C-alpha positions in Angstrom: -50.8 15.4 41.6 -49.7 11.8 41.7 -51.4 9.1 43.1 -49.4 5.2 43.2 -52.3 3.0 44.9 -52.1 -0.4 45.6 -49.2 -1.2 43.2 -47.7 -4.6 42.9 -45.3 -6.2 40.4 -44.6 -9.7 40.0 -42.5 -10.4 37.0 -42.6 -13.3 34.8 -39.7 -15.3 36.8 -42.1 -15.4 40.0 -40.1 -13.0 41.3 -42.4 -10.5 43.7 -40.5 -6.9 43.2 -43.4 -4.5 44.5 -46.2 -5.6 47.2 -48.8 -3.5 47.5 -47.1 -0.1 47.6 -49.5 3.1 48.2 -48.4 7.1 48.3 -48.8 10.4 46.8 -46.6 13.1 45.5 -47.7 16.6 45.6 -46.9 18.7 42.8 -43.5 20.0 43.3 -42.1 18.1 45.9 -38.7 16.4 45.7 -39.3 12.8 46.6 -36.6 10.7 47.3 -36.7 6.7 47.2 -34.4 4.8 49.4 -33.8 1.1 50.1 -31.4 -1.6 49.2 -30.5 -3.0 46.0 -33.6 -5.3 45.0 -35.8 -3.5 47.3 -37.8 -2.1 44.2 -37.1 1.7 43.9 -36.4 0.8 39.7 -39.4 -1.3 39.3 -41.4 2.1 41.1 -39.8 4.5 39.3 -40.6 2.7 35.9 -44.1 1.3 36.7 -44.9 5.0 36.9 -44.6 5.6 33.2 -44.9 2.0 32.1 -41.8 1.3 31.1 -42.7 -1.8 33.3 -46.4 -2.9 33.3 -47.6 -3.4 36.7 -49.3 -6.6 38.0 -52.3 -4.7 40.1 -52.8 -1.5 41.3 -53.1 2.4 39.9 -51.2 5.3 39.2 -53.4 8.2 38.3 -50.8 11.5 37.5 -53.2 14.6 37.8 -56.2 12.5 37.8 -55.5 10.3 34.7 -55.4 6.6 35.5 -51.8 5.6 33.5 -52.4 2.4 33.6 -55.4 2.3 31.6 -54.2 4.2 28.6 -53.5 2.7 25.1 -50.6 3.2 23.5 -52.1 6.6 22.1 -52.9 8.0 25.7 -49.6 6.7 27.0 -47.6 8.3 24.9 -49.2 11.5 25.2 -48.6 11.6 28.7 -44.9 10.6 28.4 -44.5 14.2 27.3 -45.5 15.2 30.7 -42.9 12.5 32.6 -39.1 12.7 32.2 -37.1 10.2 32.9 -33.2 10.0 33.3 -31.6 6.9 33.7 -28.8 5.3 36.0 -26.8 4.3 32.8 -27.4 7.4 30.8 -28.8 5.6 28.0 -27.4 7.3 25.3 -26.1 6.9 21.8 -23.1 6.7 22.0 -22.1 7.2 18.0 -24.7 10.1 17.6 -23.7 13.9 18.1 -25.2 15.4 21.9 -27.5 17.6 19.8 -29.1 14.6 18.3 -29.4 12.7 21.6 -31.0 15.1 23.8 -33.8 15.9 20.3 -34.9 12.1 21.1 -36.7 14.2 24.3 -39.1 15.6 21.5 -40.0 12.0 19.8 -43.4 12.2 21.6 -44.1 15.4 19.7 -43.2 14.2 16.2 -44.7 11.7 13.6 -43.1 8.5 14.6 -41.6 8.0 11.1 -39.2 10.8 11.2 -37.4 9.1 14.5 -35.9 7.1 11.7 -34.1 9.4 10.0 -33.7 12.0 13.2 -35.4 14.4 11.8 -36.6 17.3 13.9 -38.3 20.6 13.4 -36.0 24.0 13.9 -37.3 25.1 16.9 -37.0 21.5 18.7 -33.2 22.1 17.8 -33.6 25.0 20.0 -34.9 24.0 22.3 -32.9 21.0 23.2 -29.5 23.7 22.0 -31.3 25.7 25.0 -31.6 22.3 27.3 -27.5 21.8 26.8 -26.9 25.8 27.9 -29.0 25.1 31.1 -26.8 22.1 31.8 -23.7 23.7 30.8 -23.1 21.9 27.7 -23.7 24.1 24.8 -19.9 23.7 24.0 -20.5 19.9 23.1 -23.9 19.6 21.1 -22.1 18.7 17.9 -19.6 15.8 19.9 -20.3 12.3 20.1 -21.5 11.2 22.9 -19.1 8.5 23.7 -16.6 11.4 23.9 -18.1 12.7 26.9 -17.3 11.9 31.0 -20.1 10.1 33.0 -21.1 13.2 34.6 -21.6 14.9 31.1 -23.3 11.9 29.9 -25.6 12.6 32.7 -26.4 16.1 32.4 -27.0 15.1 28.3 -30.0 13.2 30.1 -31.1 15.2 32.1 -31.0 17.9 29.2 -32.7 15.2 27.1 -36.0 14.8 29.1 -35.8 18.6 29.5 -36.9 19.5 26.0 -40.0 17.2 26.6 -41.1 20.4 28.6 -41.8 17.8 32.0 -44.0 18.8 34.9 -42.7 15.6 36.6 -39.3 14.3 36.4 -37.8 10.9 37.3 -34.5 10.1 38.2 -32.9 6.0 38.6 -29.8 6.6 40.9 -28.2 9.2 38.3 -25.5 9.5 40.4 -24.5 5.9 41.4 -21.6 6.1 38.9 -20.2 9.1 39.8 -17.9 10.6 42.7 -19.6 12.5 45.3 -18.1 16.0 43.6 -20.0 15.1 40.4 -23.1 13.4 42.5 -23.7 16.8 43.8 -23.5 18.5 40.7 -25.8 16.6 39.2 -28.2 16.1 42.4 -27.8 20.5 42.2 -29.1 20.5 38.3 -32.2 18.7 39.5 -32.8 21.1 42.8 -32.9 24.1 40.4 -35.1 22.3 38.3 -37.6 21.4 41.1 -36.9 24.8 42.6 -36.8 27.5 39.6 -39.3 25.3 37.2 -41.9 23.9 39.7 -40.8 20.3 38.5 -41.9 17.4 40.5 -38.8 15.1 41.0 -39.0 11.6 41.9 -35.3 9.8 42.4 -34.3 6.8 44.1 -31.0 7.1 45.8 -28.1 5.3 48.2 -26.6 8.2 49.6 -28.5 9.8 53.0 -26.2 12.3 52.9 -27.5 13.1 49.5 -31.3 12.1 50.9 -31.2 14.9 54.1 -29.4 17.6 51.4 -31.8 17.7 49.1 -35.1 15.6 49.4 -38.7 17.5 50.7 -40.3 13.7 51.8 -38.7 10.6 51.4 -40.5 6.5 51.0 -38.0 3.8 52.0 -38.9 0.3 50.4 -37.8 -2.9 51.5 -38.3 -6.2 49.7 -40.8 -4.4 47.7 -43.1 -2.7 50.6 -43.6 0.5 51.7 -41.7 0.7 55.1 -40.7 4.2 55.9 -42.8 7.9 55.1 -40.9 11.1 56.0 -39.0 14.3 55.5 -35.0 15.0 54.6 -35.1 16.1 58.5 -36.7 12.9 59.5 -33.6 10.8 57.5 -31.2 13.3 59.7 -33.1 12.0 63.0 -33.6 8.4 61.7 -33.8 5.9 65.0 -31.6 2.8 64.6 -35.3 0.7 64.3 -36.1 3.1 61.9 -32.7 2.6 59.8 -32.9 -1.4 60.4 -36.4 -1.7 59.3 -35.7 -0.3 55.9 -31.9 -1.7 55.7 -32.0 -4.9 57.7 -31.0 -6.1 61.3 -27.3 -6.5 60.2 -27.2 -3.2 58.9 -24.9 -0.3 60.5 -25.2 3.7 60.5 -21.8 4.8 60.1 -21.1 8.3 61.3 -23.9 8.1 63.7 
């Protein structure tokens, strides 16, 4: 279980990105985070595995306080928490297989990464992960040769080789067309349903939220302003919609 308790993040510029955010996520849930750009979605996800250091509050993962871990402890806990980035975060000049293998860095001595050395069993894991996302035939192609949708599938495969218990996905379909967006979300859904991986995913498009979320939280100006289910999004009132997206926001198509 994930517990976020009174999480606050204030950047050095004085910008308050999160304000006293608290919620829980049960094992196996598919939680979607919604809100306008700048509402704190990315800061929240990156705080959970401490890519960003919170200012106040606690983050508990299976009763381990992530916010209190030293570097060695954080490295161990990150093995259990995969991350899928909006901008893919691939090394374009390297082969697809090598990019996927970087998901195993938490399991090998740090100096091995300087030479991209990984054991044979890790290479088998990486090939299996590429098979799962339909890209085994691209293993030895440079990442720069891939389309946007393919790059995001490589990002998912990279997270998979960590053997994660939880997967954080920061706007994973923001740069993709609707067909590719459903394809990527479908991969995440299968990981959730078939492997029991807990998913936390930020999204903009409410049609995707309705289709894939088991639970939803909404942020506005860094504060938690909505909690519900995917079905609640379908029946959201105008008042609830404007609470998340502002008084001037309008819903299209009902």
